[in-house]
PLY file of the C-alpha trace (Angstrom):
ply
format ascii 1.0
element vertex 375
property float x
property float y
property float z
element edge 374
property int vertex1
property int vertex2
end_header
0.31 0.31 0.13
2.80 2.42 1.17
4.42 1.96 -2.49
1.24 2.75 -4.30
0.48 5.73 -2.19
4.36 6.53 -3.55
3.82 5.90 -7.18
1.00 8.01 -7.27
2.42 11.25 -5.74
5.82 10.57 -7.83
4.79 13.01 -10.71
3.89 15.86 -8.51
7.08 15.66 -6.41
8.58 15.59 -9.85
6.72 18.44 -11.16
7.16 20.44 -7.62
11.43 19.96 -9.08
11.12 21.84 -11.93
7.94 23.24 -12.65
5.82 25.37 -11.08
2.22 25.03 -9.63
0.25 26.27 -12.51
2.14 24.56 -15.44
2.20 21.29 -13.39
4.04 20.19 -15.75
4.55 16.12 -15.66
8.37 14.89 -16.44
9.61 11.57 -16.91
6.60 9.84 -18.44
8.34 7.13 -20.28
10.25 6.25 -17.22
9.47 3.37 -14.54
9.75 2.51 -10.79
10.28 -0.84 -10.31
11.59 -3.08 -7.64
15.02 -3.42 -9.99
15.40 0.39 -10.35
18.63 1.38 -10.00
17.02 4.66 -8.11
19.40 6.91 -10.73
16.00 9.01 -11.54
16.69 9.31 -7.85
19.32 10.54 -7.74
19.08 13.04 -10.52
16.17 14.28 -9.21
17.43 14.71 -6.06
20.22 16.04 -7.13
18.56 18.94 -8.99
16.63 19.72 -6.12
19.67 20.16 -3.98
21.76 22.38 -6.57
18.71 24.53 -7.45
17.74 25.79 -4.08
19.25 28.82 -3.01
19.15 27.94 0.67
21.12 24.56 -0.19
24.85 24.82 0.63
25.36 22.93 -2.45
23.49 25.62 -4.49
24.79 26.48 -7.94
24.62 29.59 -9.89
22.51 29.26 -12.94
26.18 30.25 -14.84
27.50 26.97 -13.56
25.13 24.30 -14.19
26.70 22.83 -16.96
25.71 19.27 -18.16
28.00 17.17 -20.80
26.26 14.31 -22.78
27.65 12.09 -24.82
25.74 11.54 -28.44
25.30 7.60 -29.85
24.41 5.48 -27.27
23.57 8.23 -24.59
20.42 9.68 -26.10
20.57 8.03 -29.72
20.55 4.64 -30.85
23.86 2.59 -31.17
22.04 1.41 -34.32
23.35 -1.21 -36.74
26.61 -0.75 -37.33
26.96 0.22 -33.67
26.80 4.07 -35.04
25.09 6.16 -37.62
28.53 7.24 -38.87
29.39 4.05 -39.67
26.41 3.58 -41.48
26.87 6.37 -43.54
30.53 5.89 -44.09
29.19 1.91 -45.10
26.61 3.73 -47.61
28.89 5.92 -49.15
31.90 3.90 -49.80
29.96 1.02 -51.06
26.30 2.08 -52.23
26.18 5.39 -53.12
25.79 5.75 -56.58
27.31 8.73 -57.33
30.41 8.50 -55.38
31.12 4.25 -55.07
33.00 4.06 -58.76
35.52 6.99 -57.25
35.55 5.98 -53.38
39.42 5.51 -52.67
40.88 2.00 -52.10
41.57 2.97 -48.60
38.03 4.21 -47.85
36.33 1.40 -49.27
38.42 -1.32 -47.36
37.40 0.50 -44.11
34.00 0.49 -44.95
34.21 -3.45 -46.26
35.60 -4.10 -42.56
32.13 -2.60 -40.97
29.90 -4.72 -43.26
32.22 -7.52 -42.46
32.22 -6.90 -38.81
28.47 -6.50 -38.66
27.38 -9.39 -41.49
29.94 -11.98 -40.46
30.94 -11.12 -36.70
34.96 -10.68 -38.44
36.56 -8.47 -35.71
37.40 -5.12 -36.60
40.80 -4.09 -36.70
42.61 -2.52 -33.48
42.39 1.26 -32.94
39.12 1.22 -35.74
38.21 4.15 -34.20
41.02 5.99 -36.00
40.90 4.37 -38.53
37.39 5.18 -39.11
37.66 8.91 -38.46
40.77 8.95 -41.23
38.54 7.01 -43.91
35.76 9.73 -42.98
37.86 12.37 -43.43
38.44 11.36 -47.16
34.94 10.39 -48.00
33.63 13.46 -47.50
36.42 15.90 -48.95
35.38 18.37 -50.93
31.74 18.55 -49.83
30.94 22.19 -48.87
29.22 22.17 -45.10
26.01 22.79 -46.33
25.83 20.20 -48.73
27.57 17.71 -45.88
24.40 18.63 -43.82
22.13 17.52 -47.05
23.72 14.56 -47.04
23.75 13.52 -43.81
19.86 13.99 -43.08
19.13 12.67 -45.99
20.83 9.59 -45.12
18.52 10.36 -41.80
15.55 9.26 -43.54
16.65 5.82 -43.94
15.22 2.97 -41.41
17.92 0.99 -39.58
18.00 -2.42 -40.41
16.59 -4.28 -37.43
13.99 -1.82 -36.91
10.57 -1.03 -37.69
8.53 2.11 -37.14
11.36 4.66 -36.87
14.19 6.28 -38.81
18.02 7.06 -37.91
16.50 10.45 -37.96
13.97 9.95 -34.92
15.86 6.67 -33.01
16.56 9.00 -29.69
15.85 7.59 -26.87
12.48 8.98 -25.76
13.21 8.94 -21.67
16.75 10.45 -22.28
14.77 13.33 -23.91
12.97 14.18 -21.41
16.39 14.51 -19.35
17.13 17.19 -21.61
13.61 18.91 -20.69
13.87 18.37 -17.57
17.01 20.33 -17.39
16.10 22.67 -18.92
13.61 23.47 -17.10
16.18 24.01 -14.03
18.33 26.14 -15.99
20.81 23.53 -17.07
23.18 24.28 -20.09
23.70 21.15 -21.65
26.33 20.39 -24.91
26.42 17.31 -26.91
30.26 15.73 -26.62
30.52 12.81 -28.90
33.26 11.23 -30.47
31.22 11.46 -33.74
31.58 14.13 -36.08
30.20 17.26 -35.13
28.75 18.37 -38.30
27.12 14.71 -38.29
26.09 15.54 -35.02
24.53 18.97 -35.61
22.52 17.60 -38.34
20.84 14.62 -35.96
20.29 17.01 -33.26
18.71 19.66 -35.20
15.29 18.17 -34.69
15.45 18.08 -30.92
16.27 21.51 -30.81
19.71 21.54 -29.65
21.88 24.42 -30.56
24.68 23.91 -33.41
27.49 25.70 -31.42
26.38 23.30 -27.97
27.87 20.27 -29.98
31.31 19.18 -29.59
32.38 16.00 -31.86
35.28 15.02 -34.39
36.17 17.83 -36.39
38.32 17.84 -39.82
40.09 20.80 -41.16
37.85 23.21 -43.45
38.79 26.12 -46.14
37.00 28.11 -47.82
35.95 27.50 -51.60
38.36 29.44 -53.35
41.80 29.34 -51.27
43.58 26.30 -52.57
46.69 25.32 -51.22
46.99 28.92 -49.00
47.20 29.44 -45.91
44.13 30.60 -43.78
46.02 33.52 -42.33
47.35 34.25 -45.67
43.95 33.88 -47.47
41.00 36.69 -46.79
37.63 34.35 -47.56
35.42 36.23 -50.32
32.04 37.10 -50.22
30.31 34.91 -52.65
32.50 31.96 -51.29
31.41 29.33 -48.83
33.16 26.55 -46.36
34.02 22.99 -47.96
35.36 20.10 -46.23
39.25 18.63 -46.45
40.64 15.14 -46.01
42.64 16.28 -43.07
41.49 14.93 -39.37
42.03 17.15 -36.42
40.89 15.41 -33.41
39.19 12.37 -32.60
36.72 13.22 -29.52
37.48 10.46 -27.48
38.44 10.04 -23.61
40.85 12.47 -22.59
40.38 14.37 -26.07
36.45 15.22 -24.88
38.13 16.72 -21.45
40.51 18.70 -23.64
37.37 19.99 -25.78
35.12 20.37 -22.74
37.92 22.29 -21.53
38.30 24.82 -24.49
35.28 24.93 -25.92
32.87 25.37 -23.12
35.59 26.63 -20.28
34.00 25.28 -17.20
33.76 22.16 -15.51
30.83 20.89 -15.75
28.60 19.42 -12.77
26.49 16.17 -14.34
27.46 14.22 -16.97
25.61 11.58 -19.11
27.59 8.90 -20.85
27.42 4.51 -22.02
31.32 3.81 -23.00
34.67 3.52 -21.98
35.48 6.64 -24.43
32.85 8.86 -21.48
34.86 7.86 -18.76
37.59 10.77 -18.89
34.87 12.77 -19.59
32.93 12.04 -16.33
36.18 11.91 -14.14
36.85 15.18 -14.95
33.38 16.19 -13.84
33.97 14.80 -10.87
36.84 16.66 -10.28
35.04 19.65 -10.06
36.02 21.15 -6.90
33.59 23.75 -6.41
30.27 21.85 -6.90
28.61 19.12 -6.12
28.46 16.31 -9.01
26.92 13.41 -10.59
27.76 11.26 -13.39
25.43 8.44 -15.13
26.27 5.87 -17.48
23.40 3.87 -19.37
23.91 0.47 -19.88
21.87 -1.30 -22.81
20.12 -4.35 -21.25
16.49 -4.93 -22.68
17.42 -7.16 -25.76
13.22 -6.87 -26.15
13.29 -3.74 -27.42
16.86 -3.48 -28.86
20.04 -5.26 -30.68
22.52 -5.59 -27.86
25.47 -7.57 -26.65
24.41 -8.68 -23.21
27.31 -10.08 -21.83
29.13 -6.58 -23.10
26.94 -5.04 -21.17
27.26 -6.62 -18.19
31.13 -6.33 -18.51
30.51 -2.47 -18.70
28.20 -2.49 -15.51
30.82 -4.05 -13.32
33.45 -1.56 -14.10
31.06 1.24 -13.82
30.23 0.39 -10.22
33.33 -0.19 -9.79
34.12 3.63 -10.79
31.03 4.85 -8.78
29.05 5.80 -11.93
25.02 5.94 -11.73
23.55 3.48 -13.79
20.76 3.67 -15.95
19.08 0.41 -17.44
17.16 0.38 -20.17
15.05 -2.34 -19.21
14.71 -1.47 -15.71
14.20 1.88 -15.92
12.80 2.61 -19.24
9.28 2.02 -20.09
10.27 2.20 -23.78
13.16 3.14 -25.35
12.28 4.25 -29.04
8.20 4.64 -28.50
5.56 2.23 -28.67
5.33 1.93 -32.20
8.73 1.22 -32.92
9.37 -2.68 -33.31
12.91 -5.02 -33.43
12.51 -7.05 -36.03
15.19 -9.54 -37.44
18.87 -8.24 -39.47
18.34 -9.69 -43.17
21.66 -11.34 -43.25
19.68 -13.27 -40.55
16.81 -14.83 -42.44
17.26 -18.16 -43.99
15.66 -15.92 -47.10
18.49 -13.58 -46.99
19.59 -13.58 -50.74
15.82 -13.44 -51.95
15.54 -10.72 -49.57
18.62 -8.70 -51.17
17.08 -9.34 -54.69
14.13 -7.71 -53.60
15.50 -5.20 -51.88
17.79 -4.11 -54.63
14.90 -3.21 -56.85
13.60 -0.59 -53.92
15.34 1.92 -51.55
16.33 0.64 -48.73
14.07 2.76 -46.37
11.45 0.46 -47.16
13.09 -1.88 -45.75
10.50 -2.00 -42.77
7.76 -3.12 -44.86
9.59 -6.59 -45.45
7.94 -6.82 -42.20
0 1
1 2
2 3
3 4
4 5
5 6
6 7
7 8
8 9
9 10
10 11
11 12
12 13
13 14
14 15
15 16
16 17
17 18
18 19
19 20
20 21
21 22
22 23
23 24
24 25
25 26
26 27
27 28
28 29
29 30
30 31
31 32
32 33
33 34
34 35
35 36
36 37
37 38
38 39
39 40
40 41
41 42
42 43
43 44
44 45
45 46
46 47
47 48
48 49
49 50
50 51
51 52
52 53
53 54
54 55
55 56
56 57
57 58
58 59
59 60
60 61
61 62
62 63
63 64
64 65
65 66
66 67
67 68
68 69
69 70
70 71
71 72
72 73
73 74
74 75
75 76
76 77
77 78
78 79
79 80
80 81
81 82
82 83
83 84
84 85
85 86
86 87
87 88
88 89
89 90
90 91
91 92
92 93
93 94
94 95
95 96
96 97
97 98
98 99
99 100
100 101
101 102
102 103
103 104
104 105
105 106
106 107
107 108
108 109
109 110
110 111
111 112
112 113
113 114
114 115
115 116
116 117
117 118
118 119
119 120
120 121
121 122
122 123
123 124
124 125
125 126
126 127
127 128
128 129
129 130
130 131
131 132
132 133
133 134
134 135
135 136
136 137
137 138
138 139
139 140
140 141
141 142
142 143
143 144
144 145
145 146
146 147
147 148
148 149
149 150
150 151
151 152
152 153
153 154
154 155
155 156
156 157
157 158
158 159
159 160
160 161
161 162
162 163
163 164
164 165
165 166
166 167
167 168
168 169
169 170
170 171
171 172
172 173
173 174
174 175
175 176
176 177
177 178
178 179
179 180
180 181
181 182
182 183
183 184
184 185
185 186
186 187
187 188
188 189
189 190
190 191
191 192
192 193
193 194
194 195
195 196
196 197
197 198
198 199
199 200
200 201
201 202
202 203
203 204
204 205
205 206
206 207
207 208
208 209
209 210
210 211
211 212
212 213
213 214
214 215
215 216
216 217
217 218
218 219
219 220
220 221
221 222
222 223
223 224
224 225
225 226
226 227
227 228
228 229
229 230
230 231
231 232
232 233
233 234
234 235
235 236
236 237
237 238
238 239
239 240
240 241
241 242
242 243
243 244
244 245
245 246
246 247
247 248
248 249
249 250
250 251
251 252
252 253
253 254
254 255
255 256
256 257
257 258
258 259
259 260
260 261
261 262
262 263
263 264
264 265
265 266
266 267
267 268
268 269
269 270
270 271
271 272
272 273
273 274
274 275
275 276
276 277
277 278
278 279
279 280
280 281
281 282
282 283
283 284
284 285
285 286
286 287
287 288
288 289
289 290
290 291
291 292
292 293
293 294
294 295
295 296
296 297
297 298
298 299
299 300
300 301
301 302
302 303
303 304
304 305
305 306
306 307
307 308
308 309
309 310
310 311
311 312
312 313
313 314
314 315
315 316
316 317
317 318
318 319
319 320
320 321
321 322
322 323
323 324
324 325
325 326
326 327
327 328
328 329
329 330
330 331
331 332
332 333
333 334
334 335
335 336
336 337
337 338
338 339
339 340
340 341
341 342
342 343
343 344
344 345
345 346
346 347
347 348
348 349
349 350
350 351
351 352
352 353
353 354
354 355
355 356
356 357
357 358
358 359
359 360
360 361
361 362
362 363
363 364
364 365
365 366
366 367
367 368
368 369
369 370
370 371
371 372
372 373
373 374
């Protein structure tokens, strides 16, 4: 009986934490409360209540309420073949009719390694994140920034293999979007700090209202369309020119590089940090090192194999490590009512089907965005 009473008044408690009595806004509608719940949502709510209370010793002024979020696997799906930017490169090098025939051999090799990893279980080479980064820089070199934005958004209209009811562009974790909403209403400033290409992140997150200047990611050198081989300090961009991407990688934004970028671009140590992988540990530890304010860090684990394609063995390994590091654990299975939304369904990958050859033959007659119609 006590539990039922608490469950009934919980939305009101949350409302008091982040909205006025007049608006009666309801937060966290996609989260659930069960005996198996890790309690991470309670940790977040209690934390926000504490640090936004002017009478608390832990009060944080609005200008210092900084939260950082990884992207892939933290608030958007790590979909086939694990990252959107891997997917995009595979398409660019192996399928794009306007590029595949002129694609550099070394780029095509990386794209094939991605495909073999997903479809055949082949192990990726060591330091593949960097191998991919250099290949991706080459694959989109010569595109204007605006052209690349359109390219990303067009590809994102496709349905990810292994799902129906959504596109790459809508593959956000609904419960985590509610965290953004809650923090915004409590005057937190949040940044996306991702290992993916900065411009890809901008294109994908534009639909959920994250400003482009709040995106930190992998970077390549850009230059003016008329610049040629001249150095930027020796060339003055003209009014009819535009920025284009080059094949020169500046930084892969993972691990301690995330900390470096946060320091350079934000200029403050965050007080909240959200991630899902080893690439986010340094960012979390940087947050925990904040000597001025109380902090909390959260790791999301993919443990719901009914709604998502996951590797449970890897999840358990990660969970044990995050617990040892004293990170708060957000469980997709125990804490989320839904991941992508009730209309999204997990389905088999086509290469797992007995009639795979027939499927591929039929799929070749239509765009991959129609893949879901097979189910």
